[in-house]
C-alpha positions in Angstrom: -1.2 -75.2 29.2 1.1 -75.4 32.2 4.4 -77.1 31.6 6.8 -79.3 33.7 10.4 -78.2 34.0 12.6 -81.3 34.0 16.3 -81.9 34.5 18.1 -84.9 33.0 20.7 -86.3 30.7 21.0 -85.5 27.0 22.4 -88.2 24.7 24.2 -86.2 22.1 24.4 -88.8 19.3 20.7 -89.3 19.1 19.5 -86.1 20.8 17.1 -88.0 23.2 16.5 -86.7 26.8 16.3 -88.9 29.8 14.4 -87.2 32.6 15.7 -87.6 36.2 13.6 -85.1 38.1 10.7 -82.6 37.6 11.9 -79.5 39.4 9.1 -77.0 38.9 5.8 -76.3 37.1 5.5 -73.3 34.8 2.0 -71.9 35.4 0.2 -70.7 32.2 -2.2 -68.5 34.3 -5.2 -69.7 32.4 -8.6 -70.2 33.9 -9.2 -72.9 31.3 -6.3 -75.1 32.4 -7.0 -77.4 35.4 -3.2 -77.4 36.3 -3.2 -73.6 36.8 -3.7 -71.7 40.0 -6.0 -69.5 38.0 -8.4 -72.4 37.4 -11.5 -72.4 39.7 -11.6 -75.3 42.0 -15.4 -75.6 41.6 -15.2 -75.6 37.8 -16.9 -78.7 36.3 -16.5 -77.8 32.6 -15.3 -80.7 30.5 -13.6 -78.4 28.0 -10.8 -77.3 30.4 -7.3 -78.5 29.6 -6.4 -81.4 31.8 -2.9 -82.3 30.9 0.5 -80.5 31.0 1.9 -79.0 27.8 5.3 -79.9 26.3 8.0 -80.5 28.9 10.8 -77.9 29.3 14.0 -79.9 29.3 17.1 -78.7 31.2 20.3 -80.7 30.5 22.3 -81.4 33.7 24.8 -83.5 31.8 25.5 -84.6 28.2 26.8 -88.0 27.2 28.5 -88.5 23.8 26.7 -91.7 23.1 23.3 -93.1 22.0 20.6 -93.6 24.6 19.7 -97.1 25.8 16.7 -97.4 23.5 18.6 -96.4 20.4 21.5 -98.7 21.3 19.0 -101.6 21.7 17.3 -100.7 18.3 20.7 -100.7 16.6 21.6 -104.1 18.1 18.3 -105.5 16.9 18.9 -104.2 13.5 22.4 -105.5 13.4 21.2 -109.0 14.4 18.5 -108.9 11.8 21.0 -108.4 9.0 22.8 -111.7 9.7 
């Protein structure tokens, strides 16, 4: 499967990645992947891969904190304990 190369922020306390930009596509060079240049444009097979594989994440900055979603979950949990 072809993969997207993305740049973004890494939240070091939870390890989550916040994508800012997809900078490139890594071609898998497979004739069975619809995202690849090797895939025939006239192919009508339903068995060809249609989606990208796992994202390649490049950190452009790292924040020593929890991401927004984790902070919100922590706040909900804290409120539930009262």
